[in-house]
C-alpha positions as CSV (number, residue, x, y, z in Angstrom):
1,M,-32.2,-164.5,-90.8
2,A,-34.4,-162.6,-88.8
3,L,-37.6,-161.1,-90.0
4,G,-38.0,-157.7,-90.0
5,R,-35.6,-154.9,-89.4
6,T,-31.9,-156.7,-90.7
7,E,-29.0,-154.2,-90.9
8,G,-31.6,-151.3,-91.7
9,H,-33.3,-153.3,-94.2
10,T,-37.0,-154.5,-93.9
11,L,-39.1,-157.7,-95.7
12,S,-40.8,-155.2,-97.7
13,R,-42.6,-156.9,-100.4
14,F,-43.7,-159.4,-98.3
15,A,-45.8,-156.7,-95.6
16,P,-49.0,-157.3,-97.3
17,I,-48.3,-161.0,-95.8
18,A,-47.8,-160.1,-92.2
19,W,-50.2,-156.9,-91.9
20,A,-53.0,-159.5,-93.0
21,C,-51.4,-162.0,-90.3
22,Q,-51.5,-159.3,-87.9
23,Q,-55.1,-158.4,-88.6
24,C,-56.4,-162.1,-88.2
25,L,-54.4,-162.5,-85.1
26,A,-56.0,-159.2,-84.0
27,L,-59.4,-160.1,-84.6
28,A,-58.6,-163.9,-83.3
29,R,-57.7,-162.5,-80.0
30,H,-60.8,-160.2,-79.9
31,Q,-63.1,-162.9,-80.8
32,F,-61.5,-165.0,-78.2
33,Y,-61.4,-162.1,-75.2
34,T,-65.2,-161.3,-76.3
35,N,-66.2,-165.1,-76.1
36,N,-64.5,-166.1,-73.1
37,P,-64.6,-162.8,-70.9
38,T,-62.7,-165.4,-67.6
39,Q,-59.7,-165.9,-69.6
40,P,-56.8,-163.7,-69.4
41,E,-56.8,-160.5,-71.5
42,Y,-54.9,-162.3,-74.6
43,A,-55.9,-165.3,-76.4
44,V,-52.8,-165.6,-78.3
45,D,-49.8,-164.0,-77.1
46,R,-47.1,-162.1,-78.6
47,R,-44.9,-165.1,-79.1
48,T,-47.8,-167.5,-80.3
49,S,-48.8,-164.4,-82.7
50,L,-45.0,-164.1,-83.8
51,L,-44.7,-167.8,-84.5
52,A,-47.8,-168.0,-86.5
53,T,-46.2,-164.9,-88.5
54,L,-43.3,-166.4,-89.0
55,T,-45.0,-169.8,-89.9
56,L,-47.4,-168.4,-92.1
57,L,-44.4,-166.3,-94.1
58,M,-42.3,-169.4,-94.1
59,G,-44.9,-171.1,-95.7
60,A,-45.4,-168.4,-98.3
61,G,-41.5,-168.3,-99.0
62,A,-41.2,-164.5,-97.4
63,V,-37.6,-165.6,-95.7
64,G,-34.7,-164.4,-97.7
65,A,-32.8,-161.6,-98.6
66,A,-34.2,-158.6,-97.0
67,D,-35.1,-155.4,-99.3
68,K,-35.1,-151.6,-98.1
69,T,-38.5,-150.5,-98.2
70,S,-40.0,-147.2,-98.8
71,A,-40.6,-146.4,-95.8
72,Q,-37.3,-146.6,-95.1
73,S,-36.0,-145.1,-98.0
74,T,-38.5,-142.1,-98.1
75,G,-38.2,-141.6,-94.7
76,G,-41.4,-143.0,-93.7
77,L,-43.7,-142.3,-90.7
78,K,-45.3,-143.9,-87.6
79,V,-47.6,-143.1,-84.9
80,T,-47.9,-144.2,-81.5
81,V,-50.8,-143.6,-79.1
82,L,-50.0,-143.9,-75.7
83,Y,-53.0,-144.2,-73.6
84,G,-52.9,-143.1,-69.9
85,H,-53.8,-145.4,-67.3
86,P,-57.8,-146.2,-67.5
87,K,-60.7,-145.3,-64.4
88,S,-61.4,-149.4,-65.1
89,P,-58.7,-151.3,-66.7
90,E,-61.6,-154.4,-67.5
91,D,-63.9,-151.8,-68.9
92,F,-60.9,-150.4,-71.0
93,E,-59.8,-153.8,-72.5
94,K,-63.5,-154.7,-73.0
95,Y,-64.3,-151.5,-75.3
96,Y,-60.7,-151.6,-77.1
97,F,-60.8,-155.0,-78.3
98,G,-64.4,-155.2,-78.9
99,T,-65.5,-152.4,-80.3
100,H,-62.2,-149.4,-80.8
101,M,-60.5,-152.5,-82.4
102,P,-62.5,-154.2,-85.2
103,L,-63.3,-150.2,-86.3
104,V,-59.1,-149.9,-86.4
105,I,-59.3,-153.1,-88.6
106,A,-62.2,-152.0,-90.6
107,A,-60.5,-148.4,-91.5
108,K,-57.7,-150.4,-93.1
109,G,-54.6,-148.2,-94.0
110,G,-50.7,-148.0,-92.7
111,K,-48.7,-151.0,-93.7
112,R,-48.6,-152.5,-90.3
113,T,-50.2,-151.5,-86.5
114,E,-49.2,-153.0,-83.5
115,T,-50.7,-153.0,-79.9
116,S,-49.1,-153.2,-76.6
117,K,-50.1,-153.2,-73.2
118,C,-47.3,-151.7,-70.0
119,P,-46.3,-153.9,-67.9
120,P,-45.0,-152.3,-64.4
121,A,-41.5,-151.3,-63.6
122,P,-39.0,-153.9,-62.2
123,D,-39.9,-152.1,-58.6
124,G,-43.2,-152.7,-59.2
125,S,-44.4,-148.8,-60.0
126,P,-46.8,-148.5,-62.6
127,A,-45.6,-148.0,-66.2
128,P,-46.1,-144.0,-67.3
129,F,-48.3,-145.5,-70.3
130,Y,-51.3,-147.9,-69.5
131,R,-51.2,-148.8,-73.4
132,I,-49.4,-148.0,-76.9
133,F,-50.8,-148.6,-80.4
134,E,-48.6,-148.0,-83.3
135,V,-49.3,-147.7,-86.8
136,W,-46.9,-147.3,-89.9
137,F,-47.1,-145.1,-93.3
138,D,-45.1,-144.8,-96.0
139,S,-45.4,-141.3,-96.3
140,Q,-46.7,-137.9,-95.1
141,T,-48.8,-137.9,-98.1
142,E,-50.0,-141.8,-97.3
143,M,-50.6,-140.8,-93.7
144,T,-52.8,-138.0,-94.4
145,A,-54.7,-139.6,-97.5
146,I,-55.6,-142.6,-94.9
147,T,-56.4,-140.4,-92.1
148,S,-58.6,-138.5,-93.9
149,T,-61.1,-141.2,-94.6
150,P,-64.4,-141.1,-93.0
151,E,-63.4,-144.1,-91.5
152,W,-60.5,-143.3,-89.6
153,K,-62.4,-140.4,-88.5
154,K,-64.4,-142.4,-87.0
155,V,-61.6,-144.4,-85.6
156,V,-60.6,-140.9,-83.6
157,A,-63.9,-140.2,-82.8
158,D,-64.6,-143.5,-80.7
159,V,-61.1,-142.5,-78.6
160,P,-62.9,-140.5,-76.0
161,N,-65.5,-143.4,-75.3
162,F,-63.3,-145.4,-73.6
163,A,-59.6,-143.5,-73.1
164,T,-60.5,-142.5,-69.5
165,G,-57.0,-142.5,-68.6
166,G,-56.1,-139.1,-71.6
167,I,-54.2,-139.9,-74.5
168,T,-50.7,-138.7,-75.8
169,R,-50.0,-138.7,-80.0
170,V,-46.7,-138.5,-81.4
171,V,-46.2,-138.8,-85.4
172,S,-42.4,-139.8,-85.9
173,K,-40.3,-139.9,-89.0
174,L,-38.4,-143.7,-89.2
175,D,-34.8,-143.5,-89.6
């Protein structure tokens, strides 16, 4: 059985474990990249991250019947931040993982976060966006409460410090 969405269901009771795993892996990527600037931007690639999360969840007994999450049953929300291509990708990456993402982790909130980098199109042309960040919330009320905290306001205020290609923010309701 696959973890995550399976026929419209999600392993909701294990979301805190998955969130903690994501945060630990994000911090590990950040620390490795910061301490090894000559290495690729990810110390732990996506496949390794997913396998580590799966291993931890299986160890916690998380693989089982899927439950419908409150986000799905109440129409949860996802905030997506699309980063335009920066003037200096190297400076963007260093600041993003060295300064910005630690602020996001410290802010806490949202039931899941994910960051990804957009590869070029198959024909070699650049992707429309450079990087994507996503955070999921159970409800509008939860999103408003979390994003109103001083910690989240600090995260938002930090964006102009590195996003030289601009951002597009999209809030979507989960089906």
